[in-house]
Kinemage of the C-alpha trace (Angstrom):
@kinemage 1
@onewidth
@group {chain A} dominant
@subgroup {mainchain}
@vectorlist {calphas} color= white
{ca met a 1} P -4.866 -28.103 -11.648
{ca thr a 2} L -4.096 -24.347 -11.605
{ca phe a 3} L -6.578 -21.508 -11.326
{ca arg a 4} L -5.665 -20.495 -14.887
{ca glu a 5} L -6.595 -23.973 -16.142
{ca leu a 6} L -9.920 -23.850 -14.294
{ca ile a 7} L -10.767 -20.429 -15.742
{ca ser a 8} L -9.693 -21.477 -19.251
{ca lys a 9} L -12.107 -24.413 -19.085
{ca tyr a 10} L -14.815 -22.149 -17.715
{ca val a 11} L -14.367 -19.500 -20.410
{ca ser a 12} L -14.387 -22.059 -23.232
{ca gly a 13} L -17.744 -23.446 -22.014
{ca asn a 14} L -21.226 -22.104 -22.470
{ca asn a 15} L -21.748 -20.704 -18.981
{ca ser a 16} L -24.777 -18.879 -17.648
{ca ile a 17} L -24.967 -15.689 -15.616
{ca glu a 18} L -25.801 -17.830 -12.581
{ca glu a 19} L -22.608 -19.840 -13.049
{ca met a 20} L -20.586 -16.623 -13.349
{ca glu a 21} L -22.172 -15.396 -10.121
{ca lys a 22} L -21.243 -18.677 -8.396
{ca leu a 23} L -17.655 -18.324 -9.591
{ca thr a 24} L -17.575 -14.711 -8.391
{ca asp a 25} L -18.906 -15.808 -4.993
{ca lys a 26} L -16.161 -18.456 -4.716
{ca ile a 27} L -13.454 -15.945 -5.563
{ca asn a 28} L -14.934 -13.425 -3.130
{ca trp a 29} L -14.998 -16.076 -0.372
{ca phe a 30} L -11.326 -16.816 -1.048
{ca ile a 31} L -10.369 -13.137 -0.914
{ca glu a 32} L -12.218 -12.717 2.401
{ca glu a 33} L -10.291 -15.698 3.804
{ca val a 34} L -6.978 -14.221 2.622
{ca lys a 35} L -7.918 -10.874 4.247
{ca lys a 36} L -8.023 -12.611 7.636
{ca ser a 37} L -4.357 -13.609 7.479
{ca asp a 38} L -2.890 -11.101 5.003
{ca pro a 39} L -5.073 -8.012 4.493
{ca ala a 40} L -2.367 -6.234 2.473
{ca leu a 41} L -2.174 -9.086 -0.038
{ca ala a 42} L -5.954 -9.154 -0.441
{ca glu a 43} L -6.031 -5.364 -0.952
{ca lys a 44} L -3.223 -5.592 -3.519
{ca phe a 45} L -5.146 -8.279 -5.433
{ca leu a 46} L -8.373 -6.245 -5.402
{ca met a 47} L -6.554 -3.091 -6.523
{ca lys a 48} L -4.815 -4.867 -9.408
{ca thr a 49} L -8.069 -6.528 -10.449
{ca asp a 50} L -9.871 -3.186 -10.463
{ca leu a 51} L -7.083 -1.614 -12.489
{ca leu a 52} L -7.410 -4.372 -15.099
{ca leu a 53} L -11.209 -4.483 -15.295
{ca asn a 54} L -12.123 -0.798 -15.311
{ca pro a 55} L -11.056 1.356 -18.277
{ca his a 56} L -10.490 4.472 -16.149
{ca phe a 57} L -9.072 5.114 -12.728
{ca thr a 58} L -11.439 5.366 -9.793
{ca lys a 59} L -10.639 7.775 -6.963
{ca glu a 60} L -9.274 4.841 -4.952
{ca thr a 61} L -7.113 3.383 -7.716
{ca ala a 62} L -5.786 6.813 -8.716
{ca glu a 63} L -4.834 7.593 -5.123
{ca his a 64} L -3.193 4.166 -4.836
{ca ala a 65} L -1.156 4.690 -8.013
{ca val a 66} L -0.173 8.229 -7.013
{ca ala a 67} L 0.878 7.142 -3.513
{ca his a 68} L 3.532 4.890 -5.066
{ca leu a 69} L 5.103 7.446 -7.415
{ca lys a 70} L 8.856 7.938 -7.022
{ca asn a 71} L 9.363 11.576 -7.939
{ca arg a 72} L 12.373 13.155 -9.643
{ca asp a 73} L 12.468 15.767 -6.890
{ca gly a 74} L 13.397 13.016 -4.406
{ca thr a 75} L 9.968 12.662 -2.794
{ca thr a 76} L 7.483 9.816 -2.951
{ca gly a 77} L 3.755 10.026 -3.608
{ca gly a 78} L 1.535 12.748 -4.934
{ca his a 79} L 2.440 16.392 -5.213
{ca trp a 80} L -1.249 17.398 -5.283
{ca asn a 81} L -4.161 15.741 -3.468
{ca tyr a 82} L -7.321 14.538 -5.190
{ca glu a 83} L -9.485 17.469 -4.104
{ca asp a 84} L -6.958 20.025 -5.376
{ca thr a 85} L -6.505 18.323 -8.742
{ca thr a 86} L -10.281 18.106 -9.172
{ca lys a 87} L -10.723 21.803 -8.336
{ca val a 88} L -8.010 22.945 -10.727
{ca met a 89} L -9.389 20.738 -13.508
{ca ala a 90} L -12.803 22.394 -13.131
{ca ala a 91} L -11.253 25.861 -12.897
{ca lys a 92} L -9.349 25.285 -16.150
{ca gly a 93} L -12.528 24.035 -17.841
{ca tyr a 94} L -11.095 20.600 -18.628
{ca asn a 95} L -13.510 17.742 -19.151
{ca phe a 96} L -11.384 14.717 -18.216
{ca asn a 97} L -12.197 11.833 -15.931
{ca pro a 98} L -11.225 13.394 -12.550
{ca ser a 99} L -9.442 10.251 -11.385
{ca asp a 100} L -7.452 9.935 -14.624
{ca trp a 101} L -6.586 13.631 -14.302
{ca his a 102} L -5.402 13.172 -10.714
{ca tyr a 103} L -3.088 10.346 -11.711
{ca val a 104} L -1.751 12.042 -14.853
{ca leu a 105} L -1.098 15.431 -13.263
{ca asn a 106} L 0.863 13.802 -10.446
{ca met a 107} L 2.618 11.416 -12.852
{ca ile a 108} L 3.707 14.326 -15.055
{ca tyr a 109} L 5.101 16.100 -11.999
{ca ser a 110} L 6.780 12.898 -10.835
{ca asp a 111} L 8.407 12.021 -14.153
{ca tyr a 112} L 9.148 15.479 -15.593
{ca trp a 113} L 9.852 17.613 -12.541
{ca lys a 114} L 12.227 20.479 -13.106
{ca gln a 115} L 12.851 23.257 -10.613
{ca ser a 116} L 12.207 25.903 -13.255
{ca lys a 117} L 8.733 24.592 -14.182
{ca ser a 118} L 5.582 26.325 -12.993
{ca ala a 119} L 2.359 24.650 -11.890
{ca asp a 120} L 0.811 25.834 -15.173
{ca asp a 121} L 3.480 23.921 -17.101
{ca tyr a 122} L 2.415 20.678 -15.396
{ca leu a 123} L -1.258 21.462 -16.004
{ca asp a 124} L -0.608 22.027 -19.718
{ca glu a 125} L 1.451 18.848 -20.071
{ca ala a 126} L -1.146 16.735 -18.248
{ca ala a 127} L -3.911 18.158 -20.444
{ca met a 128} L -1.909 17.408 -23.595
{ca phe a 129} L -1.254 13.852 -22.364
{ca leu a 130} L -4.968 13.199 -21.853
{ca asp a 131} L -6.092 15.118 -24.955
{ca asp a 132} L -3.993 12.948 -27.266
{ca lys a 133} L -6.133 12.713 -30.420
{ca asp a 134} L -4.710 9.386 -31.605
{ca ala a 135} L -4.849 7.635 -28.224
{ca pro a 136} L -7.750 5.733 -26.643
{ca ser a 137} L -9.898 7.490 -24.051
{ca asn a 138} L -8.415 5.283 -21.343
{ca lys a 139} L -4.833 6.312 -22.078
{ca ala a 140} L -4.062 7.107 -18.433
{ca lys a 141} L -4.963 3.634 -17.203
{ca arg a 142} L -3.237 1.929 -20.127
{ca tyr a 143} L -0.076 3.946 -19.501
{ca tyr a 144} L -0.088 3.097 -15.806
{ca leu a 145} L -0.585 -0.622 -16.476
{ca ala a 146} L 2.171 -0.607 -19.114
{ca met a 147} L 4.570 0.958 -16.626
{ca gln a 148} L 3.771 -1.797 -14.097
{ca ala a 149} L 4.799 -4.616 -16.435
């Protein structure tokens, strides 16, 4: 039997909160065991699970996603750190999820870098990306997950 088959049977049943907590405890135990022999694999699993279950980035998941960007300017990782992106978002008066903003601003730089662009150009493009009127509020996370497929 596979884990998928077990979960499919579980989901199709009429399970209580207590049973869900027991299942969560079993999965947590397994992850802790994996951490002992392969901490990187356990961290990767937890990060991917968080990215799937939460509609917006958290500081940790945004920093993880940004750290793996392959930038057009030949560098890897973020161009701006979390604290700087949060400060500039507040200074511009934007009201976005700070973690989504951090990812999107760095993603825009990564994907659309051009030597002639100013920092304000990237700020404007990131704001337009997140202020997309016909997109869901969790556009940043959805975009990231789509790019990982």
